[in-house]
N, C-alpha and C positions, 0 to 999 in steps of 0.2 A: 629372125624376131620380124612379127607382123607388119604389114607396111602396108600401103596401098598400092604399091609396085607389087606385091604379090596375093594380093586379097582372091584372087580366083581359087587359090588354093581352099579357103574356107569357102566356098560357093556350094551351097546344096546340104552343110551341115548346120543344124542349130548349138552346135556347142564347137567350142576350142579351147585349147590349151595355151595359155602363154609362162614368159618366166618372166623374171622381176629385171635381168637388165638392162631393158631398154624402156623409154616411155611410151606408152602409146597414145598417140596424138590424137585432138578429137577428128579430125580430119578423116582420120583412119576408124573411131569409131562410126561414124555415119557409114563408112564404104562398109563396114561389117553387118549395119543395121541391114542396109541396102541389098548384102548379100545373102541374109536370111538369119544370119547369128542372131542366136537369142541367149547364149550363154556364156560367158567367158570364165574358165577357171585358171585363176593365176596360180603358177605354183611356188607362192609364198604365202608368209603371214600377213606383210604390208602390202596395202593398196595404193600405194603413195605413187605409183608409175601410169594410175589409170583414172581419169576422172570421173571419179562415181557415179555423181549426181547427172551427169553428161549422158552419159551411158545408160542410166536407167530412163532418162526422157524418150532416151532414143527405144526403149522397150527391150534393153538389154539387160539382162540381170548378172552379177558380178559375183564370184565365190573364191572365196581364199584356200588355203588349205592349212591343215594342221600337221606338223611334222615331232618328232622325237625330241624334246625341249634341250636333253640333256647332250646333242650336240655345239648349242650356243653355249650353254650353260658352262659344259666342262670349258671352254676354251677361252671364255671371261674369266672364270679362275686361273685359266695358264696366264694367261695376260695382268691381270693382276702380280702372279709371281715374277712377271718379268720385270713388272715397271719396277717392282719397289725393291725386286736385288739388282736394277741395272742391268739387266741381260743384255741389252742393246749394247752400251760400250764395253763388256766387258767380252763379249762375241767376238767384234769388231778388232780386240787388241789383240785377245789371240789368235785371228786368221793371219796376222801381220806378224805373229810370233814375239809379242810380248806381254807377258806371264805375270807381271808385278800387278798386286794388291792396287785396286783405285782406290782414290783418293777417300770416295763416299761411300760408306758403309752401307751393307743394304737392312731390309726391318722386317720383322717377323710379323706374320698377321694376327697373330694372337695379341700382340702390343698394339691394334689399332683398332678404331670404330671404321665399318663398313658403310656406306650408305646406298641402296638399291632402289634406286628411282624405277616404280614399275611394276608390282609384281604380278604379274600375269604368268602363264605356264612357266617362260623361259626366265620370269624376274624370282618366281618362286622357287624355282629349281637351283638359281645360283644363292637363293638364302637358305636352301638346306644344305650346300655343301659349305657355306661357310658356318655352319654351327661345328663342323669337323675342325676347325683351324681353331674354334676356342675366343673368337673376335667378337668384340659388341656387334651386334645388328641394327642398324635403322632402316625406316620403310619408307617410303610415300605413294600414295596409290588411292585415287577416288573411292576405289571401289575394295578394301584392305580384306586379303583373302589369307595370304600366309601368315605363319606363325612367326612375328616378327614384331619389334619396336614399330611402331607408327610413330610418323612425329610428322609436320607440316614441310616444307620442300626446302623454305629459307633455315629453320632448324636443322634439318639434316647439313645440310650444304656448311653451315656455320661448326656440326661435331662431325664432321667425317674426313677420314684422313683418306679414305677414296672414295669415289663418286662410280657408281655402276650406272649407266642407263639403260632401260628396256624398257622404255614405253612407246607406245605409238606414235608415228608421226602423222599430226593433222593441222590444221590451222593452229591450233589452239598450244601445241606444243612444239611448232617452229621454230627453232632458237630457245627452247627452253632454258638453257643455261646461254645466257645472253652477258655483255658486257658486265652489267649490275651485278646479275649472281655468281658470276666468277669471281668480282672483288669482294662478295661474302664467303665464299671459301676458307676456310681454313691454310693459314697463310704452308706450302710446300705439299696441299694434297695433290692426290693423283685424279685423272678423270681417265675413267675407260666407256668406251661406247662401241656396242656390238649391236645396236637398236639400228638405227638411221642417223647419216651426217648430219642432215640439217638440225636436227636435234640442240648441236650445237653452235654457235655463233665461231666459225672458225677463226674470223681475223681477231677478235675478243680473243679467244684461244691461245693463237700465237703470240700475243702481245703478252700476255700470261705469263707462258713459258720463258718468253724472252727478257722478261726482265726479273722471272724466279719467284713471283708471285706463288707458282704453282711446280709442283715437283715433276714434274712428268706426265706425258697420256700415252695409250693404249688404244689404240683405233681399229677397227676393221671394217670400220664405213667414214666416210667425207663427205661432205657437202662440195657437188660437181662431179663425183666418181663416173658416171656416165659418160662412156665413150672412152674411159683410162682405165678402169678396171675391167680383167679379161680381154684386157689386149698387149700383146706383145711390143713393147714402147721400148725394148734397148737403142733401140737406132734412130728415134724419134724425139724431137724435143719435147717437154711437157709443158704444156700452155697453161696450165694451173700452177699459178707460182704460192698461192697458201701450199695446194699439196707438198709442192719442191721444198719450198721453208720449213713446214713439218717433219720432212724426211731428214732434213740436213740437222736436224738437231739430235744431240745425242741422249736425250730423256724421252725422245719421243718414238714408241713402235708404231709401226703401220701396216695392215696386213688386207690385202684385195678384198674383202666381204667374203670373206670364206669360212668365217665359224661355224655355219650350218653343216659344211661339206663333209659329208662323213655317207657310207654306205647305208646307215641305218637310215639316217635324216632322207637321204634320195627317194630310199624303197617306199617312205612314208609318206611321201609327195609325190611321187607316182599313182602310189595304190589310191591315195585320198584323191587326187586330180582325175583320175578315172571314173572314182565311186562317184563325186562329186555332177561330172556329165550325165552317167548311168542313171541315176537319181532324178536328173533335172528334166531328162528327155522321159522317165517313166511320165515323172508328173503331169508334163506336157501332153502325152498321148493318153492318159486318162482323164486329163483336166476340162 
């Protein structure tokens, strides 16, 4: 990860490529600017690990990459199916050779209403996949693009059996599902998040799950995942109490921000990152 300690590696380069796993601090951005960097290509769709306005004030442009939306869309559908079929509890029981049928029966997607919050490339790909299951699909987005039934967010929350989050994380969408909005959700509903952890108020989510207000959650991203996800923590205590509590609950699935992690998507990411840098350098040379 880029930091003040290894800034010398960037010296003499107009462009650098960074990942999304570690936040780039403002002092690191200043050091990059002083080293001559004028373009940062992040190998992610989201920018929330970089203070983009501050970078721009330093004369550094920031670009993201597009990659196959199918990776995250496929994973989202998998999480939905696992959540409504109680897969975590079933697999845990089978692992200890308890093969009895669970008390809670599963649900079929065709009998459910799915609410898709954010219908950019990934959200739209989720909508496309859901059509094959015969379920009712509701959507919410400031710029409707997908072929779906668009409704206001509060109506989507009230009607949906599953709410799946695909909107970018911004100041406006931070804790988009806060305590008040979670309380407006259909009783027994499920939340799926493959977007960004801070779209959800984790404390409010835990309370709703513990009380039975929500039926379950499937989370590929969580608040405070930095420094935890992508690390081997088997022999170290988990400082994040909300994450530890989520993983204790039998109706919560947690995976370590891996929905994007396919051969196809990673190939797209690397190719598009290199294209971004080449195009920036070409504009700079001819500017």
